[in-house]
C-alpha positions as CSV (number, residue, x, y, z in Angstrom):
1,X,19.1,-17.6,-50.8
2,X,18.8,-13.8,-51.1
3,X,15.2,-14.2,-52.0
4,X,14.5,-16.2,-48.9
5,X,16.2,-13.7,-46.7
6,X,14.2,-10.7,-48.0
7,X,10.8,-12.3,-48.4
8,X,9.6,-11.4,-44.9
9,X,10.7,-7.8,-45.3
10,X,9.0,-7.6,-48.7
11,X,5.8,-9.0,-47.2
12,X,5.8,-6.4,-44.4
13,X,6.4,-3.6,-46.9
14,X,3.4,-4.8,-48.9
15,X,1.3,-4.8,-45.7
16,X,2.3,-1.3,-44.6
17,X,-0.4,0.3,-46.8
18,X,-3.2,-1.7,-45.2
19,X,-5.2,-0.7,-42.1
20,X,-4.9,-2.8,-38.9
21,X,-8.5,-4.0,-39.2
22,X,-7.9,-5.3,-42.8
23,X,-4.6,-6.9,-41.7
24,X,-6.4,-8.7,-38.8
25,X,-9.1,-10.0,-41.1
26,X,-6.4,-11.2,-43.5
27,X,-4.5,-12.9,-40.7
28,X,-7.6,-14.6,-39.4
29,X,-8.2,-16.1,-42.9
30,X,-4.6,-17.1,-43.1
31,X,-4.7,-18.7,-39.7
32,X,-7.9,-20.6,-40.6
33,X,-6.0,-21.9,-43.8
34,X,-3.0,-22.9,-41.5
35,X,-0.7,-20.4,-43.2
36,X,0.8,-19.5,-39.9
37,X,3.9,-17.7,-41.3
38,X,1.8,-15.3,-43.3
39,X,-0.6,-14.7,-40.4
40,X,2.4,-13.9,-38.1
41,X,3.8,-11.3,-40.5
42,X,0.4,-9.6,-41.0
43,X,-0.2,-9.5,-37.3
44,X,3.3,-8.0,-36.6
45,X,2.3,-5.1,-38.9
46,X,-1.2,-4.9,-37.4
47,X,0.1,-4.7,-33.9
48,X,2.7,-2.1,-34.9
49,X,-0.2,0.1,-36.0
50,X,-2.5,-0.9,-33.1
51,X,-0.3,-1.9,-30.1
52,X,-2.1,-3.5,-27.3
53,X,-5.1,-4.7,-29.3
54,X,-6.1,-7.8,-27.4
55,X,-7.8,-9.6,-30.3
56,X,-4.6,-9.3,-32.4
57,X,-2.4,-10.3,-29.5
58,X,-4.4,-13.4,-28.8
59,X,-4.4,-14.5,-32.4
60,X,-0.6,-13.8,-32.6
61,X,-0.1,-16.0,-29.5
62,X,-2.1,-18.8,-31.1
63,X,-0.1,-18.4,-34.3
64,X,3.2,-18.6,-32.5
65,X,2.1,-21.7,-30.7
66,X,1.2,-23.3,-34.0
67,X,4.7,-22.4,-35.2
68,X,6.2,-24.0,-32.0
69,X,7.5,-20.6,-30.6
70,X,6.8,-21.1,-26.9
71,X,8.9,-18.1,-25.8
72,X,7.2,-15.6,-28.1
73,X,3.7,-17.0,-27.3
74,X,4.4,-17.0,-23.6
75,X,5.5,-13.4,-23.6
76,X,2.3,-12.3,-25.4
77,X,0.1,-14.4,-23.1
78,X,1.7,-12.8,-20.0
79,X,0.7,-9.4,-21.4
80,X,-2.8,-10.6,-22.0
81,X,-3.0,-12.0,-18.4
82,X,-1.8,-8.6,-17.1
83,X,1.1,-10.5,-15.5
84,X,-1.3,-12.3,-13.2
85,X,-2.5,-15.9,-13.2
86,X,-4.0,-16.7,-16.6
87,X,-7.6,-17.8,-16.6
88,X,-9.8,-20.0,-18.9
89,X,-8.5,-20.2,-22.5
90,X,-5.4,-18.1,-21.5
91,X,-4.5,-20.7,-18.9
92,X,-4.6,-23.5,-21.5
93,X,-2.6,-21.5,-24.1
94,X,-0.1,-20.4,-21.4
95,X,0.4,-24.1,-20.4
96,X,0.9,-25.1,-24.0
97,X,3.6,-22.4,-24.3
98,X,5.3,-23.6,-21.1
99,X,5.4,-27.2,-22.5
100,X,7.0,-25.9,-25.7
101,X,9.7,-24.4,-23.4
102,X,10.0,-27.8,-21.6
103,X,8.7,-26.3,-18.4
104,X,6.1,-28.9,-17.3
105,X,5.8,-27.7,-13.7
106,X,4.9,-24.2,-14.9
107,X,2.3,-25.7,-17.2
108,X,0.7,-27.6,-14.4
109,X,0.6,-24.6,-12.2
110,X,-1.1,-22.5,-14.9
111,X,-3.8,-25.1,-15.2
112,X,-4.7,-25.1,-11.5
113,X,-8.4,-25.3,-11.2
114,X,-9.1,-25.8,-14.9
115,X,-11.2,-28.8,-15.6
116,X,-11.5,-29.2,-19.4
117,X,-10.5,-31.9,-21.9
118,X,-7.7,-29.6,-23.1
119,X,-6.4,-29.0,-19.6
120,X,-6.3,-32.8,-19.0
121,X,-4.5,-33.3,-22.3
122,X,-1.9,-30.7,-21.3
123,X,-1.4,-32.3,-17.9
124,X,-0.8,-35.6,-19.6
125,X,1.9,-34.1,-21.8
126,X,3.4,-32.4,-18.7
127,X,3.5,-35.9,-17.0
128,X,5.2,-37.3,-20.1
129,X,7.9,-34.6,-19.9
130,X,8.5,-35.8,-16.4
131,X,8.6,-39.3,-17.7
132,X,5.7,-40.3,-15.5
133,X,3.7,-42.7,-17.8
134,X,1.2,-43.6,-15.0
135,X,0.2,-40.0,-14.4
136,X,0.0,-39.4,-18.1
137,X,-2.3,-42.4,-18.6
138,X,-4.6,-41.1,-15.8
139,X,-4.9,-37.6,-17.4
140,X,-5.4,-38.9,-20.9
141,X,-8.3,-41.1,-19.5
142,X,-9.8,-38.0,-17.9
143,X,-9.5,-36.0,-21.1
144,X,-11.2,-38.7,-23.1
145,X,-13.9,-39.1,-20.5
146,X,-14.7,-35.4,-20.7
147,X,-14.9,-36.0,-24.5
148,X,-14.9,-33.8,-27.7
149,X,-11.2,-33.0,-27.9
150,X,-9.6,-34.4,-31.1
151,X,-6.1,-33.5,-29.9
152,X,-6.6,-35.5,-26.7
153,X,-7.7,-38.5,-28.7
154,X,-4.8,-38.2,-31.1
155,X,-2.2,-37.7,-28.3
156,X,-3.7,-40.6,-26.4
157,X,-3.4,-42.7,-29.5
158,X,0.3,-41.9,-29.8
159,X,0.8,-42.6,-26.1
160,X,-0.8,-46.0,-26.4
161,X,1.4,-46.7,-29.4
162,X,4.4,-45.9,-27.3
163,X,3.1,-48.3,-24.7
164,X,2.8,-51.1,-27.3
165,X,-1.0,-51.1,-27.4
166,X,-1.6,-50.9,-31.1
167,X,-5.3,-51.9,-30.8
168,X,-5.9,-49.2,-28.2
169,X,-4.0,-46.7,-30.4
170,X,-6.3,-47.5,-33.3
171,X,-9.4,-47.0,-31.1
172,X,-8.3,-43.5,-30.1
173,X,-7.3,-42.6,-33.7
174,X,-10.8,-43.5,-34.9
175,X,-12.3,-41.1,-32.3
176,X,-9.9,-38.4,-33.4
177,X,-10.9,-39.0,-37.0
178,X,-14.6,-38.6,-36.1
179,X,-13.9,-35.4,-34.2
180,X,-11.4,-33.8,-36.6
181,X,-10.5,-36.0,-39.6
182,X,-8.0,-33.4,-41.0
183,X,-6.6,-32.0,-37.8
184,X,-2.8,-32.0,-37.8
185,X,-2.7,-34.1,-34.7
186,X,-5.1,-36.6,-36.2
187,X,-3.1,-36.9,-39.4
188,X,0.2,-37.2,-37.6
189,X,-1.1,-39.9,-35.3
190,X,-2.6,-41.8,-38.3
191,X,0.7,-41.6,-40.1
192,X,2.6,-43.0,-37.1
193,X,0.2,-45.8,-36.5
194,X,0.3,-46.8,-40.2
195,X,4.1,-46.9,-40.0
196,X,4.0,-49.3,-37.0
197,X,1.4,-51.4,-38.9
198,X,3.8,-51.5,-41.9
199,X,1.4,-49.7,-44.2
200,X,4.1,-47.3,-45.5
201,X,2.0,-46.0,-48.4
202,X,-0.8,-45.0,-46.1
203,X,1.7,-43.5,-43.7
204,X,3.3,-41.4,-46.5
205,X,-0.2,-40.4,-47.8
206,X,-1.1,-39.2,-44.2
207,X,2.1,-37.2,-43.8
208,X,1.8,-35.7,-47.3
209,X,-1.8,-34.6,-46.5
210,X,-0.7,-33.1,-43.2
211,X,2.1,-31.2,-45.0
212,X,-0.2,-29.8,-47.7
213,X,-2.8,-28.6,-45.2
214,X,-0.3,-27.4,-42.6
215,X,2.7,-26.1,-44.5
216,X,4.4,-24.8,-41.4
217,X,4.5,-28.3,-39.8
218,X,8.0,-29.7,-39.6
219,X,6.6,-32.8,-38.0
220,X,4.7,-33.6,-41.1
221,X,7.9,-33.3,-43.2
222,X,9.8,-35.4,-40.8
223,X,7.1,-38.0,-40.9
224,X,7.3,-38.1,-44.7
225,X,11.0,-38.5,-44.4
226,X,10.7,-41.4,-42.0
227,X,8.3,-43.2,-44.4
228,X,10.6,-42.6,-47.3
229,X,13.5,-44.0,-45.3
230,X,11.5,-47.1,-44.5
231,X,10.6,-47.4,-48.2
232,X,14.3,-47.0,-49.2
233,X,13.5,-44.0,-51.5
234,X,16.8,-42.3,-50.6
235,X,16.9,-39.5,-53.2
236,X,13.5,-38.3,-52.2
237,X,14.5,-38.6,-48.6
238,X,17.6,-36.5,-49.0
239,X,15.6,-33.8,-50.8
240,X,13.0,-33.7,-48.0
241,X,15.7,-33.6,-45.3
242,X,17.2,-30.5,-47.0
243,X,13.8,-28.8,-46.9
244,X,13.5,-29.5,-43.1
245,X,17.0,-28.1,-42.5
246,X,16.4,-25.0,-44.6
247,X,13.4,-24.3,-42.4
248,X,15.5,-24.6,-39.2
249,X,14.5,-28.1,-38.2
250,X,16.9,-29.7,-35.7
251,X,16.2,-32.8,-33.8
252,X,17.5,-36.3,-33.1
253,X,14.9,-37.7,-35.5
254,X,16.4,-35.5,-38.3
255,X,19.9,-36.7,-37.4
256,X,18.7,-40.3,-37.3
257,X,17.2,-40.0,-40.8
258,X,20.4,-38.4,-42.2
259,X,22.5,-41.2,-40.7
260,X,20.1,-43.8,-42.1
261,X,20.4,-42.4,-45.6
262,X,24.2,-42.4,-45.3
263,X,24.2,-46.0,-43.9
264,X,22.1,-47.2,-46.8
265,X,24.7,-45.8,-49.1
266,X,27.5,-47.5,-47.1
267,X,29.0,-44.1,-46.3
268,X,30.4,-45.3,-42.9
269,X,32.6,-42.2,-42.2
270,X,29.7,-39.9,-43.0
271,X,27.5,-41.7,-40.5
272,X,30.1,-41.2,-37.8
273,X,30.4,-37.5,-38.7
274,X,26.7,-37.0,-38.5
275,X,26.3,-38.8,-35.1
276,X,29.4,-37.7,-33.2
277,X,28.1,-34.1,-32.4
278,X,24.9,-35.5,-30.7
279,X,26.4,-38.7,-29.3
280,X,26.5,-37.4,-25.7
281,X,22.7,-36.5,-25.9
282,X,21.5,-39.9,-27.2
283,X,19.0,-41.7,-25.0
284,X,20.2,-45.2,-24.1
285,X,17.8,-47.0,-26.4
286,X,17.5,-44.5,-29.3
287,X,17.5,-46.3,-32.7
288,X,20.3,-44.0,-33.9
289,X,22.7,-46.0,-31.7
290,X,22.0,-49.1,-33.9
291,X,22.9,-47.1,-37.1
292,X,26.0,-45.7,-35.4
293,X,27.1,-49.1,-34.1
294,X,26.9,-50.6,-37.6
295,X,28.9,-47.8,-39.1
296,X,31.5,-48.1,-36.3
297,X,31.7,-51.9,-36.9
298,X,32.3,-51.3,-40.6
299,X,35.1,-48.8,-39.8
300,X,36.8,-51.4,-37.6
301,X,35.8,-49.7,-34.3
302,X,34.6,-53.0,-32.8
303,X,34.7,-52.0,-29.1
304,X,32.9,-48.7,-29.8
305,X,30.2,-50.6,-31.7
306,X,29.7,-52.9,-28.8
307,X,29.4,-50.0,-26.4
308,X,26.6,-48.6,-28.5
309,X,24.5,-51.7,-29.0
310,X,25.1,-53.7,-25.8
311,X,22.7,-51.6,-23.7
312,X,19.9,-52.1,-26.3
313,X,20.4,-55.9,-26.2
314,X,20.3,-55.9,-22.4
315,X,17.1,-53.8,-22.3
316,X,15.5,-55.6,-25.2
317,X,16.6,-59.3,-25.1
318,X,14.2,-60.3,-27.9
319,X,15.6,-57.8,-30.3
320,X,17.0,-60.0,-33.1
321,X,18.6,-57.2,-35.1
322,X,20.4,-55.7,-32.1
323,X,21.6,-59.2,-31.0
324,X,22.9,-60.0,-34.4
325,X,24.8,-56.7,-34.6
326,X,26.3,-57.2,-31.1
327,X,27.3,-60.7,-32.0
328,X,29.0,-59.5,-35.2
329,X,30.9,-56.8,-33.2
330,X,31.9,-59.3,-30.5
331,X,33.2,-61.7,-33.2
332,X,35.1,-58.9,-34.9
333,X,36.6,-57.9,-31.5
334,X,37.9,-61.5,-31.0
335,X,35.3,-62.5,-28.4
336,X,33.8,-65.5,-30.2
337,X,32.6,-67.0,-27.0
338,X,30.7,-63.8,-26.1
339,X,29.2,-63.7,-29.6
340,X,28.1,-67.4,-29.2
341,X,26.3,-66.6,-25.9
342,X,24.7,-63.5,-27.4
343,X,23.3,-65.2,-30.6
344,X,22.7,-68.8,-29.7
345,X,19.1,-68.4,-28.5
346,X,18.2,-66.9,-31.8
347,X,20.1,-69.4,-34.0
348,X,18.6,-72.3,-32.1
349,X,15.0,-71.1,-32.6
350,X,12.7,-72.6,-35.3
351,X,12.3,-69.0,-36.7
352,X,16.0,-68.7,-37.4
353,X,16.7,-67.3,-40.9
354,X,19.4,-68.6,-43.3
355,X,21.4,-65.4,-42.9
356,X,21.2,-65.7,-39.1
357,X,22.3,-69.4,-39.3
358,X,25.2,-68.5,-41.5
359,X,26.4,-65.9,-39.0
360,X,26.0,-68.4,-36.2
361,X,28.1,-70.9,-38.2
362,X,30.9,-68.4,-38.5
363,X,30.7,-67.6,-34.8
364,X,30.7,-71.3,-33.8
365,X,33.7,-72.0,-36.0
366,X,35.6,-69.2,-34.4
367,X,34.7,-70.5,-31.0
368,X,35.6,-74.0,-31.9
369,X,32.1,-75.1,-31.1
370,X,31.2,-78.6,-32.6
371,X,27.7,-77.3,-33.5
372,X,29.2,-75.1,-36.3
373,X,28.7,-77.8,-39.0
374,X,25.0,-78.2,-38.0
375,X,24.4,-74.4,-38.2
376,X,26.1,-74.3,-41.7
377,X,24.0,-77.2,-42.9
378,X,20.8,-75.5,-41.7
379,X,21.8,-72.3,-43.4
380,X,22.4,-74.1,-46.7
381,X,18.9,-75.7,-46.8
382,X,16.0,-73.3,-45.9
383,X,13.6,-74.7,-43.4
384,X,10.4,-75.6,-45.1
385,X,8.4,-74.3,-42.2
386,X,10.0,-70.9,-42.4
387,X,9.5,-70.7,-46.2
388,X,5.9,-71.7,-45.8
389,X,5.4,-69.2,-43.1
390,X,6.9,-66.5,-45.3
391,X,4.6,-67.4,-48.2
392,X,1.6,-67.3,-45.9
393,X,2.7,-64.0,-44.5
394,X,3.3,-62.5,-47.9
395,X,-0.1,-63.7,-49.2
396,X,-1.9,-62.3,-46.2
397,X,-0.1,-59.0,-46.5
398,X,-1.1,-58.7,-50.2
399,X,-4.7,-59.4,-49.3
400,X,-4.6,-56.8,-46.6
401,X,-2.8,-54.2,-48.7
402,X,0.1,-54.2,-46.3
403,X,2.6,-53.7,-49.1
404,X,5.7,-53.1,-47.0
405,X,5.2,-56.4,-45.0
406,X,4.6,-58.2,-48.3
407,X,7.9,-56.9,-49.7
408,X,9.8,-57.9,-46.6
409,X,8.3,-61.5,-46.8
410,X,9.0,-61.8,-50.5
411,X,12.6,-60.6,-50.0
412,X,13.1,-63.4,-47.5
413,X,11.7,-65.9,-50.0
414,X,13.8,-64.7,-52.9
415,X,16.9,-64.8,-50.7
416,X,16.6,-68.5,-50.0
417,X,15.2,-69.7,-53.4
418,X,16.5,-69.5,-57.0
419,X,14.5,-66.3,-57.6
420,X,12.6,-67.8,-60.5
421,X,9.1,-68.2,-58.9
422,X,6.9,-66.2,-61.3
423,X,4.1,-65.6,-58.8
424,X,6.6,-64.3,-56.2
425,X,8.2,-62.0,-58.7
426,X,4.9,-60.7,-60.0
427,X,3.5,-60.1,-56.6
428,X,6.7,-58.4,-55.5
429,X,6.4,-56.1,-58.6
430,X,2.8,-55.2,-57.6
431,X,3.8,-54.5,-54.0
432,X,6.7,-52.3,-55.0
433,X,4.4,-50.4,-57.3
434,X,1.9,-49.8,-54.5
435,X,4.7,-48.5,-52.4
436,X,5.7,-46.1,-55.1
437,X,9.1,-47.8,-55.8
438,X,8.8,-47.6,-59.6
439,X,12.3,-48.8,-60.5
440,X,12.1,-51.8,-58.3
441,X,8.6,-52.6,-59.5
442,X,9.8,-52.6,-63.1
443,X,12.8,-54.8,-62.3
444,X,10.7,-57.5,-60.8
445,X,8.0,-57.2,-63.4
446,X,10.6,-57.6,-66.2
447,X,12.0,-60.7,-64.4
448,X,8.6,-62.3,-64.2
449,X,7.8,-61.4,-67.8
450,X,11.0,-63.0,-69.0
451,X,10.1,-66.2,-67.3
452,X,6.4,-66.2,-68.3
453,X,6.0,-63.9,-71.4
454,X,2.5,-65.2,-72.3
455,X,0.9,-65.1,-68.8
456,X,-1.8,-62.4,-68.9
457,X,-1.4,-61.5,-65.2
458,X,2.4,-61.1,-65.7
459,X,1.8,-59.1,-68.8
460,X,-0.7,-56.9,-67.0
461,X,1.7,-56.2,-64.2
462,X,4.5,-55.3,-66.5
463,X,2.3,-53.1,-68.6
464,X,0.7,-51.4,-65.7
465,X,4.1,-50.6,-64.1
466,X,5.3,-49.2,-67.4
467,X,2.1,-47.1,-67.7
468,X,2.1,-45.8,-64.1
469,X,5.8,-44.9,-64.3
470,X,5.4,-43.3,-67.8
471,X,8.6,-44.9,-69.0
472,X,7.4,-46.6,-72.1
473,X,3.7,-45.7,-72.9
474,X,3.6,-47.5,-76.2
475,X,5.0,-50.8,-74.8
476,X,2.7,-50.4,-71.8
477,X,-0.4,-50.2,-74.0
478,X,0.7,-53.1,-76.1
479,X,1.2,-55.4,-73.1
480,X,-2.0,-54.3,-71.5
481,X,-4.0,-54.8,-74.7
482,X,-2.5,-58.3,-75.2
483,X,-3.2,-59.2,-71.5
484,X,-6.8,-58.0,-71.9
485,X,-7.3,-60.2,-75.0
486,X,-6.0,-63.2,-73.2
487,X,-8.1,-62.7,-70.1
488,X,-11.4,-61.1,-71.2
489,X,-13.1,-62.0,-67.9
490,X,-10.5,-60.5,-65.6
491,X,-11.9,-57.1,-64.5
492,X,-8.7,-55.7,-63.1
493,X,-6.8,-56.4,-66.4
494,X,-9.7,-55.0,-68.4
495,X,-9.7,-51.8,-66.3
496,X,-5.9,-51.4,-66.7
497,X,-6.1,-51.8,-70.4
498,X,-9.0,-49.3,-70.7
499,X,-7.2,-46.7,-68.6
500,X,-4.1,-47.0,-70.8
501,X,-6.1,-46.8,-74.0
502,X,-7.9,-43.7,-72.7
503,X,-4.7,-41.9,-71.8
504,X,-3.3,-39.3,-74.2
505,X,-0.2,-40.2,-76.2
């Protein structure tokens, strides 16, 4: 910790021997490389030697904006505007600083008379801070019509995603990628869209790229953490969350991810400790309420759990997970009739899953409903239509490279079958491998190999997982070599075997 505390001071001492012109050139190069912390420190020393230098002040303002410091940037921009109304670029930068301070009215005032794509983007963000989606849409449309602003395309993509327009979000993202393929806004928007599409590996890759190019971006780290949480890679998630906290990151998203990690480990009391300090600030539909409600239910706080999840069910009547959680809480609280009313529409649908039907059977028995036996019978024998649908979904997801969706579908299949289908196990191993879940991939690959030890595709999967994980290179090569001998015309197997043979060791 002492090294972290003294690093800025040491950097400034090292800079003291340099002239302000050299420090400015150095800061410009650092800014261009997105090393905003280093640029800020060099500019502090440059301005100490050359106070009032406008070029240095402007770059420092831009640097502080990139670091999310709206107060510091705003103060510098006021000086640059001679305490008058900012004009041109200064107006746009001042508006951005105001938005960072959550002052949308000030931002709009500073943009008065400015007709640029960036000004329209900022007006749209101001409208969003006012929760005026209609005005935001209008300003985003004007920003896009004026063209050429990658940040506007990326922000509009995120806005359309918030509105549930995935296709429109994709259109805007493609425009952002054409304009600035490695801009921070483009990468973050691409990561978010990939998450919604279920392509968690692509999402994680986007966020990692953003973090490598923009080391000061907490948003890139939080995005990585969200993807890791969705992937169930809890140890990596915890390590990343510590990094964010050490850098001063504080947000509901960070709290949500910490709570999700504890929930996955069944640390119910820890979830409550994490959420309680921010409970009063939670928006009505924030997903953290679902996490909190489940922990409260496990702790026997049934009524408190109901209070957390009931508003979500009212606002989102088609939300199956929220309805199931509310029904469980109502049942635990002794309101079997209420639970029956909550969950009956889902249990009666053709898409009802065995676990949902089993829950409904428990509820119906507690409510003395004669349909209880029917729900139990349906839960005991998986509906062929549902199983066929899951198989089709899994196959389509594998073809599309949507590994997370494939894993979800295969999990449902394995839950209602005897778990001995070699194709399902083998495909699950491949999907887990593509998501980076090496331990899970190896578990499923070994299960498939035990059932079909001579199948070349199964041998290839097991060998490739072992090779990629580095756990047993000798066995990996042996399996891949044998698979290649059995399937000489299979190009994928041949490539895997060649790669293993070419590797050192």
